[in-house]
C-alpha positions as CSV (number, residue, x, y, z in Angstrom):
1,M,4.8,-9.4,19.3
2,H,6.9,-11.2,21.9
3,N,9.4,-14.0,21.3
4,A,6.9,-16.9,22.0
5,E,4.4,-15.4,19.4
6,I,7.2,-15.1,16.8
7,E,8.1,-18.7,17.4
8,W,4.4,-19.8,17.1
9,L,4.1,-17.9,13.9
10,R,7.3,-19.5,12.5
11,R,6.0,-22.9,13.4
12,A,2.5,-22.2,12.1
13,Q,3.9,-21.3,8.8
14,K,5.6,-24.7,8.7
15,G,2.2,-26.4,9.3
16,D,2.2,-26.8,13.1
17,N,-1.5,-26.7,14.0
18,A,-0.8,-26.4,17.7
19,A,1.3,-23.3,17.1
20,F,-1.5,-21.8,15.1
21,S,-4.0,-22.6,17.9
22,R,-1.8,-20.6,20.3
23,L,-2.1,-17.6,17.9
24,V,-5.8,-18.0,17.8
25,E,-5.9,-18.0,21.6
26,V,-4.0,-14.7,21.7
27,Y,-5.9,-12.9,19.0
28,Q,-9.4,-14.3,19.3
29,K,-10.7,-11.4,21.5
30,P,-9.3,-8.5,19.3
31,V,-10.6,-10.2,16.2
32,Y,-14.1,-10.8,17.7
33,N,-14.2,-7.2,19.0
34,L,-13.4,-5.8,15.6
35,C,-16.0,-8.0,14.0
36,Y,-18.6,-7.1,16.6
37,R,-18.0,-3.3,16.1
38,M,-18.2,-3.7,12.4
39,L,-21.2,-6.0,12.2
40,G,-23.1,-5.0,15.4
41,N,-24.3,-8.5,16.1
42,A,-22.7,-11.1,18.4
43,G,-23.7,-14.1,16.3
44,D,-22.4,-12.5,13.1
45,A,-19.3,-11.4,14.9
46,E,-18.6,-15.0,16.1
47,D,-19.1,-16.3,12.5
48,A,-16.8,-13.6,11.1
49,A,-14.1,-14.2,13.7
50,Q,-14.2,-17.9,12.9
51,E,-14.0,-17.2,9.2
52,T,-11.1,-14.8,9.8
53,F,-9.1,-17.5,11.5
54,I,-10.0,-20.1,8.7
55,R,-8.8,-17.6,6.1
56,A,-5.6,-16.8,8.1
57,Y,-4.9,-20.5,8.5
58,R,-5.2,-21.1,4.8
59,A,-3.0,-18.0,4.0
60,I,-0.4,-18.4,6.8
61,K,2.3,-19.6,4.5
62,R,2.0,-16.4,2.4
63,Y,2.2,-14.2,5.5
64,D,5.1,-11.7,5.3
65,P,6.9,-11.6,8.6
66,S,8.1,-8.1,7.9
67,R,4.5,-7.0,8.4
68,K,2.9,-6.8,11.9
69,F,0.9,-10.0,12.4
70,S,-2.0,-8.3,14.3
71,S,-2.4,-5.9,11.4
72,W,-2.4,-8.7,8.8
73,L,-5.0,-10.7,10.9
74,L,-7.3,-7.7,11.6
75,T,-7.1,-6.7,7.9
76,I,-8.5,-10.2,7.0
77,A,-11.3,-9.7,9.6
78,S,-12.1,-6.2,8.4
79,N,-12.2,-7.2,4.7
80,Y,-14.4,-10.1,5.6
81,C,-16.8,-7.8,7.5
82,I,-16.9,-5.4,4.6
83,D,-17.8,-8.3,2.2
84,Q,-20.6,-9.3,4.6
85,H,-22.0,-5.8,4.4
86,R,-21.9,-5.9,0.6
87,R,-23.6,-9.3,0.5
88,R,-26.4,-7.9,2.7
89,K,-26.9,-5.3,-0.1
90,L,-27.5,-2.5,2.3
91,P,-28.3,0.8,0.6
92,T,-25.2,2.9,0.3
93,F,-24.3,6.3,-1.0
94,S,-21.1,8.1,-1.6
95,Y,-19.9,10.7,0.9
96,D,-17.8,12.1,-1.8
97,S,-20.9,13.8,-3.3
98,F,-21.4,15.9,-0.2
99,D,-19.5,19.0,1.0
100,S,-17.9,18.3,4.4
101,P,-18.0,21.5,6.5
102,D,-15.8,21.7,9.7
103,I,-17.0,19.8,12.7
104,P,-18.9,22.1,15.1
105,E,-17.1,22.9,18.4
106,K,-19.7,21.0,20.4
107,A,-19.2,17.9,18.3
108,K,-15.4,17.8,18.7
109,S,-15.8,16.0,22.0
110,M,-17.0,12.9,20.0
111,E,-13.4,12.0,19.2
112,S,-12.4,12.1,22.8
113,M,-15.4,10.0,23.8
114,I,-14.5,7.4,21.3
115,M,-10.9,7.3,22.5
116,Q,-12.0,7.2,26.2
117,G,-14.5,4.4,25.4
118,E,-17.5,6.2,27.0
119,H,-21.0,5.2,26.0
120,Q,-19.8,2.1,24.1
121,E,-23.2,0.7,23.4
122,K,-24.6,3.9,21.9
123,I,-21.4,4.4,19.9
124,S,-21.7,0.8,18.6
125,E,-25.2,1.6,17.4
126,L,-24.1,4.8,15.7
127,L,-21.2,2.9,14.0
128,Q,-23.7,0.7,12.3
129,E,-25.0,3.7,10.4
130,L,-21.7,4.3,8.7
131,Q,-20.6,2.7,5.4
132,P,-18.5,-0.4,6.0
133,K,-15.2,1.1,4.9
134,D,-15.8,4.2,7.1
135,R,-16.7,2.0,10.0
136,S,-13.6,-0.1,9.4
137,A,-11.4,3.0,9.4
138,I,-12.9,4.4,12.6
139,V,-12.6,1.0,14.4
140,M,-9.0,0.4,13.2
141,H,-7.9,3.9,14.1
142,Y,-9.6,4.4,17.5
143,W,-9.8,0.9,18.9
144,Y,-6.7,-0.6,17.4
145,D,-4.5,2.5,17.0
146,Y,-3.8,1.7,13.4
147,S,-1.8,4.5,11.6
148,Y,-3.2,6.1,8.5
149,E,-0.7,4.1,6.5
150,E,-1.9,0.8,8.0
151,I,-5.5,1.6,7.4
152,S,-4.6,2.6,3.9
153,E,-3.0,-0.7,3.2
154,A,-5.8,-2.7,4.9
155,L,-8.7,-1.0,3.0
156,S,-6.8,-0.4,-0.3
157,L,-7.3,3.3,-0.1
158,S,-4.8,6.2,-0.4
159,V,-3.7,7.8,2.9
160,S,-5.6,11.0,1.9
161,A,-8.8,9.0,1.3
162,V,-8.3,7.4,4.8
163,K,-8.0,10.8,6.4
164,S,-11.0,12.1,4.4
165,R,-13.1,9.1,5.4
166,L,-12.1,9.4,9.1
167,H,-13.0,13.1,9.0
168,R,-16.4,12.5,7.5
169,A,-17.1,9.5,9.7
170,R,-16.3,11.5,12.9
171,K,-18.5,14.3,11.7
172,T,-21.4,11.9,10.9
173,L,-20.9,10.3,14.3
174,A,-20.8,13.6,16.1
175,E,-23.9,14.8,14.5
176,A,-25.8,11.6,15.2
177,W,-24.5,11.7,18.8
178,M,-25.8,15.3,19.2
179,D,-29.2,14.4,17.7
180,A,-29.5,11.4,20.0
181,Q,-28.6,13.5,23.1
182,I,-31.2,16.2,22.1
183,E,-33.8,13.4,21.6
184,E,-33.0,11.9,25.0
185,V,-33.3,15.2,26.7
186,S,-36.6,15.9,24.9
187,V,-38.0,12.4,26.0
188,E,-36.8,13.0,29.6
189,R,-38.5,16.5,29.6
190,T,-41.7,15.0,28.2
191,Q,-41.7,12.3,30.8
192,Y,-41.0,14.8,33.6
193,E,-43.8,17.1,32.5
194,S,-46.3,14.3,32.2
195,S,-45.4,13.0,35.6
196,A,-45.6,16.5,37.1
197,V,-49.2,16.9,35.9
């Protein structure tokens, strides 16, 4: 955070609405992007981003300056998105009940694809299939470079639970990615064969 942001934050904590507006301008895109990746819908992401800033505004006086402001703000956004998933009452299950074998060699490229940002649309679709906390961990780690400790604090999990969730989520994404690629090749082959007849 640069000096101007530190000053805006200090003034916002004293009730300066203009200073808080400057913080919103700086962080609106990262907050929206996090919400979009977690919720998978532009309208829901806009609502979630707006709610994030409302909650941050209400809690700004309790913000601890020793903590990174972006982490604090994105934690608010992440927790709100997780709550939205709970309210939707989507069916969930525990990954803890399954053994998690090592990721196959072919699937290890999934991590590099996430980090390189390739095939963003498909990855966004695949992210929607993860449990909310797993999705949050993936998004925070790969899109926002959160450390395991920061994710642990944001999601109220132990560091080992964060590592475990990231491992399982990467494995799930890799398998879904491979399945989608196989299906795509199969569809292309069928289309080619039918057009060749």
